[in-house]
N, CA, C and O atoms as a GROMACS GRO file, in nm:
protein
  276
    1MET      N    1  -5.336  -1.653   2.302
    1MET     CA    2  -5.192  -1.708   2.312
    1MET      C    3  -5.098  -1.594   2.338
    1MET      O    4  -5.097  -1.502   2.257
    2ASP      N    5  -5.018  -1.592   2.446
    2ASP     CA    6  -4.901  -1.512   2.456
    2ASP      C    7  -4.789  -1.553   2.387
    2ASP      O    8  -4.770  -1.663   2.335
    3LYS      N    9  -4.692  -1.425   2.390
    3LYS     CA   10  -4.563  -1.437   2.330
    3LYS      C   11  -4.469  -1.583   2.365
    3LYS      O   12  -4.407  -1.651   2.284
    4THR      N   13  -4.482  -1.602   2.505
    4THR     CA   14  -4.390  -1.757   2.526
    4THR      C   15  -4.458  -1.877   2.473
    4THR      O   16  -4.393  -1.975   2.435
    5GLU      N   17  -4.603  -1.873   2.468
    5GLU     CA   18  -4.697  -2.007   2.417
    5GLU      C   19  -4.669  -2.024   2.256
    5GLU      O   20  -4.675  -2.132   2.196
    6LYS      N   21  -4.636  -1.895   2.196
    6LYS     CA   22  -4.587  -1.883   2.048
    6LYS      C   23  -4.482  -1.950   2.031
    6LYS      O   24  -4.467  -2.041   1.949
    7LYS      N   25  -4.402  -1.908   2.110
    7LYS     CA   26  -4.262  -1.963   2.085
    7LYS      C   27  -4.242  -2.119   2.114
    7LYS      O   28  -4.174  -2.194   2.045
    8ILE      N   29  -4.313  -2.154   2.231
    8ILE     CA   30  -4.315  -2.320   2.255
    8ILE      C   31  -4.421  -2.375   2.135
    8ILE      O   32  -4.413  -2.495   2.108
    9ASN      N   33  -4.489  -2.319   2.085
    9ASN     CA   34  -4.576  -2.365   1.964
    9ASN      C   35  -4.499  -2.359   1.843
    9ASN      O   36  -4.521  -2.444   1.757
   10GLN      N   37  -4.414  -2.275   1.825
   10GLN     CA   38  -4.306  -2.281   1.711
   10GLN      C   39  -4.250  -2.398   1.721
   10GLN      O   40  -4.275  -2.492   1.646
   11ILE      N   41  -4.158  -2.399   1.832
   11ILE     CA   42  -4.046  -2.528   1.846
   11ILE      C   43  -4.106  -2.633   1.854
   11ILE      O   44  -4.029  -2.727   1.828
   12LEU      N   45  -4.225  -2.670   1.880
   12LEU     CA   46  -4.316  -2.801   1.903
   12LEU      C   47  -4.357  -2.831   1.753
   12LEU      O   48  -4.372  -2.947   1.716
   13ASN      N   49  -4.373  -2.733   1.676
   13ASN     CA   50  -4.427  -2.777   1.528
   13ASN      C   51  -4.280  -2.794   1.449
   13ASN      O   52  -4.286  -2.840   1.335
   14LEU      N   53  -4.182  -2.769   1.490
   14LEU     CA   54  -4.066  -2.784   1.414
   14LEU      C   55  -4.012  -2.918   1.435
   14LEU      O   56  -3.959  -2.995   1.355
   15LEU      N   57  -4.036  -2.930   1.555
   15LEU     CA   58  -4.000  -3.102   1.621
   15LEU      C   59  -4.078  -3.206   1.574
   15LEU      O   60  -4.030  -3.319   1.572
   16ASN      N   61  -4.225  -3.178   1.525
   16ASN     CA   62  -4.318  -3.280   1.493
   16ASN      C   63  -4.305  -3.378   1.562
   16ASN      O   64  -4.249  -3.472   1.507
   17LEU      N   65  -4.342  -3.394   1.687
   17LEU     CA   66  -4.335  -3.488   1.769
   17LEU      C   67  -4.459  -3.564   1.811
   17LEU      O   68  -4.558  -3.491   1.815
   18THR      N   69  -4.478  -3.669   1.838
   18THR     CA   70  -4.606  -3.740   1.930
   18THR      C   71  -4.648  -3.668   2.030
   18THR      O   72  -4.566  -3.585   2.069
   19HIS      N   73  -4.780  -3.671   2.102
   19HIS     CA   74  -4.824  -3.576   2.228
   19HIS      C   75  -4.728  -3.633   2.337
   19HIS      O   76  -4.684  -3.554   2.420
   20GLU      N   77  -4.697  -3.750   2.342
   20GLU     CA   78  -4.620  -3.800   2.471
   20GLU      C   79  -4.490  -3.753   2.465
   20GLU      O   80  -4.434  -3.728   2.571
   21GLU      N   81  -4.406  -3.730   2.315
   21GLU     CA   82  -4.303  -3.676   2.311
   21GLU      C   83  -4.263  -3.501   2.337
   21GLU      O   84  -4.164  -3.438   2.372
   22ASN      N   85  -4.399  -3.474   2.298
   22ASN     CA   86  -4.409  -3.325   2.327
   22ASN      C   87  -4.437  -3.274   2.463
   22ASN      O   88  -4.431  -3.158   2.503
   23MET      N   89  -4.469  -3.386   2.530
   23MET     CA   90  -4.490  -3.370   2.693
   23MET      C   91  -4.390  -3.376   2.748
   23MET      O   92  -4.370  -3.301   2.843
   24PHE      N   93  -4.285  -3.473   2.703
   24PHE     CA   94  -4.157  -3.516   2.773
   24PHE      C   95  -4.062  -3.403   2.731
   24PHE      O   96  -3.983  -3.359   2.815
   25PHE      N   97  -4.066  -3.349   2.596
   25PHE     CA   98  -3.985  -3.224   2.596
   25PHE      C   99  -4.025  -3.103   2.647
   25PHE      O  100  -3.939  -3.016   2.659
   26MET      N  101  -4.152  -3.077   2.681
   26MET     CA  102  -4.192  -2.956   2.795
   26MET      C  103  -4.142  -2.976   2.921
   26MET      O  104  -4.077  -2.892   2.983
   27GLU      N  105  -4.180  -3.123   2.973
   27GLU     CA  106  -4.126  -3.097   3.099
   27GLU      C  107  -3.980  -3.118   3.108
   27GLU      O  108  -3.944  -3.111   3.226
   28THR      N  109  -3.890  -3.140   3.030
   28THR     CA  110  -3.750  -3.128   3.025
   28THR      C  111  -3.699  -2.992   3.007
   28THR      O  112  -3.592  -2.951   3.053
   29LEU      N  113  -3.787  -2.920   2.934
   29LEU     CA  114  -3.756  -2.772   2.926
   29LEU      C  115  -3.795  -2.677   3.005
   29LEU      O  116  -3.758  -2.562   2.988
   30ALA      N  117  -3.873  -2.711   3.097
   30ALA     CA  118  -3.928  -2.659   3.230
   30ALA      C  119  -3.841  -2.636   3.325
   30ALA      O  120  -3.833  -2.536   3.397
   31HIS      N  121  -3.745  -2.775   3.324
   31HIS     CA  122  -3.626  -2.750   3.422
   31HIS      C  123  -3.521  -2.657   3.372
   31HIS      O  124  -3.430  -2.628   3.450
   32CYS      N  125  -3.521  -2.604   3.245
   32CYS     CA  126  -3.401  -2.535   3.206
   32CYS      C  127  -3.473  -2.366   3.209
   32CYS      O  128  -3.386  -2.280   3.197
   33ILE      N  129  -3.570  -2.330   3.219
   33ILE     CA  130  -3.637  -2.193   3.218
   33ILE      C  131  -3.588  -2.160   3.347
   33ILE      O  132  -3.597  -2.236   3.444
   34ALA      N  133  -3.531  -2.033   3.351
   34ALA     CA  134  -3.498  -1.940   3.453
   34ALA      C  135  -3.603  -1.860   3.489
   34ALA      O  136  -3.621  -1.850   3.610
   35SER      N  137  -3.670  -1.807   3.423
   35SER     CA  138  -3.801  -1.707   3.456
   35SER      C  139  -3.909  -1.790   3.501
   35SER      O  140  -3.953  -1.887   3.439
   36ASP      N  141  -3.956  -1.741   3.629
   36ASP     CA  142  -4.080  -1.800   3.689
   36ASP      C  143  -4.181  -1.765   3.587
   36ASP      O  144  -4.232  -1.865   3.536
   37GLU      N  145  -4.220  -1.662   3.548
   37GLU     CA  146  -4.314  -1.628   3.476
   37GLU      C  147  -4.332  -1.717   3.324
   37GLU      O  148  -4.447  -1.741   3.290
   38GLU      N  149  -4.238  -1.755   3.252
   38GLU     CA  150  -4.217  -1.827   3.158
   38GLU      C  151  -4.227  -1.973   3.166
   38GLU      O  152  -4.268  -2.050   3.079
   39ARG      N  153  -4.176  -2.002   3.299
   39ARG     CA  154  -4.208  -2.145   3.341
   39ARG      C  155  -4.343  -2.180   3.381
   39ARG      O  156  -4.388  -2.294   3.380
   40GLU      N  157  -4.416  -2.057   3.424
   40GLU     CA  158  -4.584  -2.102   3.450
   40GLU      C  159  -4.625  -2.093   3.327
   40GLU      O  160  -4.711  -2.178   3.306
   41VAL      N  161  -4.600  -2.021   3.227
   41VAL     CA  162  -4.702  -2.003   3.117
   41VAL      C  163  -4.654  -2.148   3.026
   41VAL      O  164  -4.710  -2.178   2.920
   42LEU      N  165  -4.560  -2.215   3.078
   42LEU     CA  166  -4.512  -2.335   3.008
   42LEU      C  167  -4.594  -2.448   3.068
   42LEU      O  168  -4.637  -2.533   2.990
   43ASN      N  169  -4.616  -2.456   3.174
   43ASN     CA  170  -4.689  -2.531   3.281
   43ASN      C  171  -4.841  -2.518   3.222
   43ASN      O  172  -4.909  -2.614   3.184
   44GLU      N  173  -4.871  -2.414   3.224
   44GLU     CA  174  -5.047  -2.392   3.190
   44GLU      C  175  -5.062  -2.460   3.052
   44GLU      O  176  -5.155  -2.538   3.031
   45TYR      N  177  -4.953  -2.424   2.943
   45TYR     CA  178  -4.956  -2.476   2.796
   45TYR      C  179  -4.968  -2.640   2.821
   45TYR      O  180  -5.052  -2.707   2.761
   46MET      N  181  -4.880  -2.692   2.910
   46MET     CA  182  -4.889  -2.832   2.945
   46MET      C  183  -5.001  -2.894   2.975
   46MET      O  184  -5.038  -2.999   2.924
   47GLN      N  185  -5.065  -2.825   3.068
   47GLN     CA  186  -5.206  -2.861   3.139
   47GLN      C  187  -5.296  -2.867   3.030
   47GLN      O  188  -5.364  -2.967   3.010
   48LYS      N  189  -5.300  -2.758   2.951
   48LYS     CA  190  -5.417  -2.762   2.842
   48LYS      C  191  -5.377  -2.864   2.711
   48LYS      O  192  -5.460  -2.895   2.625
   49CYS      N  193  -5.258  -2.902   2.711
   49CYS     CA  194  -5.234  -3.005   2.592
   49CYS      C  195  -5.253  -3.148   2.667
   49CYS      O  196  -5.299  -3.238   2.596
   50ASN      N  197  -5.224  -3.176   2.793
   50ASN     CA  198  -5.268  -3.265   2.855
   50ASN      C  199  -5.410  -3.309   2.888
   50ASN      O  200  -5.452  -3.425   2.884
   51VAL      N  201  -5.476  -3.205   2.918
   51VAL     CA  202  -5.618  -3.216   2.929
   51VAL      C  203  -5.708  -3.262   2.816
   51VAL      O  204  -5.800  -3.343   2.833
   52LYS      N  205  -5.680  -3.209   2.705
   52LYS     CA  206  -5.729  -3.219   2.593
   52LYS      C  207  -5.687  -3.368   2.537
   52LYS      O  208  -5.765  -3.440   2.475
   53ARG      N  209  -5.559  -3.402   2.566
   53ARG     CA  210  -5.503  -3.512   2.505
   53ARG      C  211  -5.446  -3.469   2.351
   53ARG      O  212  -5.414  -3.540   2.255
   54GLU      N  213  -5.446  -3.361   2.364
   54GLU     CA  214  -5.424  -3.316   2.229
   54GLU      C  215  -5.276  -3.258   2.188
   54GLU      O  216  -5.210  -3.212   2.281
   55CYS      N  217  -5.225  -3.258   2.069
   55CYS     CA  218  -5.101  -3.193   2.069
   55CYS      C  219  -5.133  -3.064   1.995
   55CYS      O  220  -5.150  -3.061   1.874
   56ILE      N  221  -5.141  -2.954   2.077
   56ILE     CA  222  -5.180  -2.823   2.079
   56ILE      C  223  -5.110  -2.783   1.920
   56ILE      O  224  -5.169  -2.739   1.821
   57CYS      N  225  -4.995  -2.809   1.932
   57CYS     CA  226  -4.911  -2.749   1.824
   57CYS      C  227  -4.917  -2.793   1.685
   57CYS      O  228  -4.874  -2.724   1.592
   58SER      N  229  -4.974  -2.919   1.671
   58SER     CA  230  -5.010  -2.961   1.544
   58SER      C  231  -5.173  -2.951   1.516
   58SER      O  232  -5.222  -2.949   1.403
   59GLY      N  233  -5.251  -2.945   1.648
   59GLY     CA  234  -5.392  -2.942   1.595
   59GLY      C  235  -5.444  -3.065   1.588
   59GLY      O  236  -5.566  -3.077   1.579
   60MET      N  237  -5.371  -3.164   1.592
   60MET     CA  238  -5.420  -3.308   1.564
   60MET      C  239  -5.450  -3.403   1.726
   60MET      O  240  -5.376  -3.387   1.824
   61TYR      N  241  -5.535  -3.470   1.725
   61TYR     CA  242  -5.541  -3.533   1.845
   61TYR      C  243  -5.465  -3.663   1.836
   61TYR      O  244  -5.427  -3.714   1.731
   62GLU      N  245  -5.446  -3.711   1.955
   62GLU     CA  246  -5.326  -3.826   1.960
   62GLU      C  247  -5.357  -3.938   1.883
   62GLU      O  248  -5.262  -3.998   1.834
   63ASP      N  249  -5.483  -3.986   1.861
   63ASP     CA  250  -5.510  -4.110   1.801
   63ASP      C  251  -5.511  -4.069   1.636
   63ASP      O  252  -5.510  -4.154   1.548
   64GLU      N  253  -5.513  -3.949   1.616
   64GLU     CA  254  -5.494  -3.919   1.447
   64GLU      C  255  -5.327  -3.926   1.409
   64GLU      O  256  -5.276  -3.960   1.302
   65ILE      N  257  -5.262  -3.884   1.530
   65ILE     CA  258  -5.131  -3.904   1.529
   65ILE      C  259  -5.095  -4.052   1.518
   65ILE      O  260  -5.036  -4.085   1.415
   66GLU      N  261  -5.117  -4.128   1.592
   66GLU     CA  262  -5.076  -4.266   1.616
   66GLU      C  263  -5.131  -4.320   1.464
   66GLU      O  264  -5.054  -4.399   1.409
   67ILE      N  265  -5.245  -4.290   1.399
   67ILE     CA  266  -5.256  -4.361   1.263
   67ILE      C  267  -5.161  -4.320   1.172
   67ILE      O  268  -5.110  -4.399   1.092
   68LEU      N  269  -5.129  -4.186   1.180
   68LEU     CA  270  -4.988  -4.162   1.090
   68LEU      C  271  -4.846  -4.227   1.096
   68LEU      O  272  -4.757  -4.240   1.012
   69ASN      N  273  -4.857  -4.258   1.209
   69ASN     CA  274  -4.716  -4.304   1.257
   69ASN      C  275  -4.740  -4.454   1.223
   69ASN      O  276  -4.651  -4.537   1.244
   0.00000   0.00000   0.00000
């Protein structure tokens, strides 16, 4: 995990959102990032999160989060 991924991870941990909310937040954030390199890192992070259907930030699977909610 590089520096940008760590920053994203810290933000998502603080927000404590569901998988869908995390994805929406990251999609919105992607439009605000000026650096192509950081935007690419965010897009890769989003793909990892979406492929696994797992909230990487919390280490919990989506169905576990739904049970908690």
